[in-house]
VOPAGU-2260 file (C-alpha; in pm, 1 decimal, decimal comma):
REM VOPAGU-2260
SITE   aa  ch    i         X         Y         Z
SITE  MET   A    0     307,6     923,3     116,6
SITE  ALA   A    1       4,0     703,1     190,6
SITE  ASP   A    2      33,8     399,7     420,9
SITE  HIS   A    3    -171,7     180,3     182,4
SITE  LEU   A    4     -41,3      76,9    -157,0
SITE  ASP   A    5    -252,1     -57,7    -454,6
SITE  SER   A    6      54,3    -255,2    -572,0
SITE  VAL   A    7     316,1    -457,3    -411,2
SITE  THR   A    8     640,9    -295,9    -339,5
SITE  GLY   A    9     953,3    -529,6    -356,2
SITE  LEU   A   10     923,0    -825,5    -549,4
SITE  THR   A   11     662,8   -1062,8    -700,5
SITE  PHE   A   12     415,6   -1256,0    -502,1
SITE  GLY   A   13     622,4   -1573,2    -567,1
SITE  ALA   A   14     920,4   -1425,2    -384,2
SITE  LEU   A   15     713,2   -1239,8    -122,1
SITE  PHE   A   16     506,1   -1552,7     -33,0
SITE  PRO   A   17     694,4   -1885,6     -40,2
SITE  ALA   A   18     497,0   -2211,7     -51,6
SITE  SER   A   19     352,6   -2310,9     266,1
SITE  ALA   A   20     111,7   -2555,4     430,4
SITE  GLY   A   21    -221,6   -2394,2     373,9
SITE  PRO   A   22    -347,5   -2057,9     237,0
SITE  LEU   A   23    -147,8   -1754,9     354,4
SITE  SER   A   24    -324,0   -1504,9     547,8
SITE  ASP   A   25     -84,0   -1225,5     634,0
SITE  SER   A   26     292,5   -1127,9     586,3
SITE  LEU   A   27     543,4    -870,6     703,1
SITE  THR   A   28     849,1    -849,8     489,1
SITE  VAL   A   29    1158,8    -609,4     524,5
SITE  PHE   A   30    1364,4    -534,2     203,6
SITE  ASP   A   31    1719,1    -377,4     195,4
SITE  GLN   A   32    1797,1     -87,4     -49,3
SITE  THR   A   33    1841,8    -335,8    -344,0
SITE  GLY   A   34    1508,4    -495,7    -290,5
SITE  ALA   A   35    1632,3    -811,2    -159,2
SITE  ILE   A   36    1430,3    -966,8     126,7
SITE  MET   A   37    1610,6    -931,0     456,9
SITE  GLY   A   38    1348,4   -1064,7     688,0
SITE  GLN   A   39     994,9   -1188,1     662,8
SITE  VAL   A   40     727,6   -1359,3     875,6
SITE  THR   A   41     414,7   -1514,7     728,4
SITE  VAL   A   42     120,7   -1663,4     868,0
SITE  THR   A   43    -122,8   -1907,2     730,3
SITE  GLU   A   44    -507,8   -1947,7     802,8
SITE  ALA   A   45    -418,1   -2267,4    1004,3
SITE  GLN   A   46    -159,1   -2099,5    1207,2
SITE  GLU   A   47    -395,5   -1812,7    1296,4
SITE  THR   A   48    -651,1   -2065,0    1414,8
SITE  ALA   A   49    -376,1   -2273,9    1605,0
SITE  ASN   A   50    -238,6   -1977,6    1780,5
SITE  GLY   A   51    -558,1   -1785,1    1841,6
SITE  ALA   A   52    -624,8   -1403,4    1852,7
SITE  GLY   A   53    -378,1   -1190,3    2016,3
SITE  PHE   A   54     -61,4   -1403,6    1899,1
SITE  THR   A   55     225,6   -1184,7    1793,8
SITE  TYR   A   56     426,7   -1279,4    1485,7
SITE  ILE   A   57     755,1   -1113,1    1484,5
SITE  ILE   A   58    1083,2   -1063,2    1298,8
SITE  ASN   A   59    1344,5   -1098,9    1580,3
SITE  GLN   A   60    1598,8    -861,2    1445,6
SITE  ASN   A   61    1724,6    -516,8    1582,6
SITE  TRP   A   62    1549,8    -328,6    1306,4
SITE  ALA   A   63    1265,1    -141,2    1498,8
SITE  ASP   A   64    1229,7     220,0    1562,6
SITE  PRO   A   65    1126,3     216,6    1934,5
SITE  MET   A   66     972,3     560,0    1896,1
SITE  GLN   A   67     683,7     390,1    1686,5
SITE  GLN   A   68     582,4     157,9    1972,9
SITE  VAL   A   69     299,0     379,8    2051,0
SITE  SER   A   70     170,2     419,8    1695,4
SITE  PRO   A   71      75,8      87,1    1552,2
SITE  SER   A   72    -135,1      38,9    1226,7
SITE  ALA   A   73    -492,8    -101,6    1294,0
SITE  LEU   A   74    -682,0    -256,2     997,4
SITE  THR   A   75   -1056,0    -255,1    1009,7
SITE  GLU   A   76   -1276,3    -486,7     829,3
SITE  PRO   A   77   -1599,2    -344,7     658,4
SITE  GLY   A   78   -1839,7    -267,9     925,5
SITE  GLY   A   79   -1562,1    -130,7    1154,5
SITE  ALA   A   80   -1456,2    -452,6    1344,6
SITE  ASN   A   81   -1077,4    -479,6    1420,9
SITE  SER   A   82    -858,6    -691,6    1205,9
SITE  ASP   A   83    -491,1    -691,5    1177,4
SITE  VAL   A   84    -233,3    -464,5    1374,6
SITE  PHE   A   85     112,7    -421,0    1281,9
SITE  GLY   A   86     410,9    -197,9    1400,5
SITE  VAL   A   87     672,4    -217,2    1681,9
SITE  THR   A   88     631,4    -472,1    1949,6
SITE  ASN   A   89     768,8    -387,6    2296,3
SITE  GLY   A   90    1071,3    -591,8    2413,0
SITE  ALA   A   91     852,2    -801,9    2645,5
SITE  VAL   A   92     669,2    -985,1    2358,3
SITE  ALA   A   93     767,5   -1361,3    2343,1
SITE  GLY   A   94    1041,9   -1419,2    2103,9
SITE  CYS   A   95    1162,1   -1068,0    2076,2
SITE  THR   A   96    1519,8   -1040,8    2216,0
SITE  PHE   A   97    1551,5    -677,6    2180,7
SITE  MET   A   98    1471,6    -410,4    2444,3
SITE  ASN   A   99    1383,4    -165,5    2164,8
SITE  GLY   A  100    1106,8    -406,5    2024,1
SITE  CYS   A  101    1070,9    -599,4    1715,8
SITE  LEU   A  102     864,0    -560,9    1399,1
SITE  GLY   A  103     560,7    -764,2    1418,4
SITE  PHE   A  104     188,2    -812,8    1381,3
SITE  GLU   A  105    -114,7    -955,6    1540,8
SITE  SER   A  106    -353,6   -1142,6    1288,4
SITE  ASP   A  107    -724,1   -1116,3    1315,9
SITE  THR   A  108    -708,8    -958,4    1662,8
SITE  GLU   A  109    -928,1    -735,7    1873,8
SITE  THR   A  110    -641,0    -620,2    2106,6
SITE  VAL   A  111    -587,6    -267,7    1972,3
SITE  SER   A  112    -884,5     -43,1    1965,7
SITE  PRO   A  113    -891,2     191,1    1664,2
SITE  GLY   A  114    -959,8     474,0    1914,8
SITE  THR   A  115    -620,6     430,3    2098,5
SITE  GLU   A  116    -412,7     761,6    2077,3
SITE  GLY   A  117    -128,4     730,2    1819,7
SITE  THR   A  118    -302,0     419,8    1621,9
SITE  ILE   A  119    -321,6     457,5    1258,0
SITE  VAL   A  120    -641,6     320,5    1127,2
SITE  MET   A  121    -703,7     202,1     765,2
SITE  PRO   A  122    -960,5     -26,3     606,0
SITE  GLU   A  123    -814,2    -371,5     555,2
SITE  GLY   A  124    -930,9    -491,4     213,9
SITE  THR   A  125    -689,6    -720,7      71,6
SITE  GLY   A  126    -389,5    -492,2      28,5
SITE  VAL   A  127     -37,7    -406,6      76,6
SITE  PHE   A  128      29,6    -151,8     356,6
SITE  LEU   A  129     369,4      49,3     393,1
SITE  ALA   A  130     542,9     -54,9     719,2
SITE  THR   A  131     874,4     133,4     642,4
SITE  ARG   A  132     788,2     391,1     914,1
SITE  TYR   A  133     839,9     110,8    1181,7
SITE  LEU   A  134    1203,8      59,3    1075,7
SITE  SER   A  135    1478,1     230,3    1253,2
SITE  PRO   A  136    1586,2     570,4    1118,6
SITE  ALA   A  137    1928,5     426,1    1027,9
SITE  LEU   A  138    1766,5     156,2     808,8
SITE  ARG   A  139    1526,1     411,5     644,2
SITE  ALA   A  140    1825,3     626,2     561,2
SITE  GLN   A  141    1980,6     349,5     388,5
SITE  GLY   A  142    1677,3     290,2     173,1
SITE  TRP   A  143    1531,7      -0,7     344,5
SITE  THR   A  144    1166,5     -58,8     311,6
SITE  ALA   A  145     888,8    -278,7     480,4
SITE  VAL   A  146     546,4    -391,7     388,8
SITE  PHE   A  147     250,1    -563,6     559,7
SITE  VAL   A  148      13,9    -762,8     339,5
SITE  SER   A  149    -324,9    -842,2     476,9
SITE  ASP   A  150    -536,3   -1130,8     359,9
SITE  VAL   A  151    -313,5   -1267,4      91,4
SITE  GLU   A  152    -485,1   -1359,1    -252,9
SITE  VAL   A  153    -222,8   -1489,6    -490,7
SITE  PRO   A  154    -295,6   -1332,0    -834,8
SITE  GLU   A  155    -268,3   -1483,7   -1165,3
SITE  PRO   A  156      62,1   -1430,8   -1368,9
SITE  THR   A  157     -54,3   -1108,4   -1568,5
SITE  SER   A  158    -147,3    -950,9   -1232,9
SITE  LEU   A  159     192,2   -1039,3   -1105,9
SITE  ALA   A  160     368,8    -852,6   -1399,7
SITE  ILE   A  161     153,2    -543,9   -1342,8
SITE  LEU   A  162     225,4    -562,3    -959,8
SITE  GLY   A  163     585,8    -607,9   -1033,4
SITE  PHE   A  164     598,5    -300,5   -1257,2
SITE  GLY   A  165     413,5    -101,3    -994,3
SITE  ALA   A  166     662,7    -201,0    -743,0
SITE  LEU   A  167     967,7    -102,7    -964,8
SITE  ALA   A  168     814,7     237,9   -1005,9
SITE  THR   A  169     738,9     292,0    -649,1
SITE  GLY   A  170    1099,9     190,0    -547,4
SITE  LEU   A  171    1245,2     423,8    -800,9
SITE  ILE   A  172    1025,7     712,1    -707,0
SITE  GLY   A  173    1123,4     661,0    -347,2
SITE  ARG   A  174    1491,1     640,5    -448,4
SITE  LEU   A  175    1485,5     959,0    -646,3
SITE  ARG   A  176    1290,6    1149,8    -349,0
SITE  SER   A  177    1553,0    1044,4    -106,3
SITE  ARG   A  178    1850,0    1163,0    -333,1
SITE  ARG   A  179    1681,4    1496,4    -374,2
SITE  ARG   A  180    1674,8    1547,7       3,3
SITE  VAL   A  181    2049,9    1494,4      23,8
């Protein structure tokens, strides 16, 4: 399955991105098997500016697959410049209280080179990217999913409905595939 989605998996943009102070930039969201949001970290453009490049935004839960620490996803801007990086942090990142690491991202950073071995490189655009691979195997087996959204643009209501139907279809397909494996 591709790591980039053309539609949002999970819920509508209103549920994914609650009201905040300023325009949202990026978000990492974890869903349980029912589609309920279990954890989320969002960042606004103002927070990115205040915190600076290289600041790591995390979900401080023991949900990460430590085997994925060496395989971050790096998004590149048109022209090849590095942008966002998401995946599993190491346990030494500020705010992460788990030795196995935490799910997290760095926004508008240049700290991970797309040439780093193990790094998954994708064009940024304004898109939704699957981050489920970074969840622990136990959570993936239960049907949990995760998504990273880069450079959020809140769409108008008709687009929300279309995205919602796409999310529902994506979730159902994933569920059917997982049942076939059992």
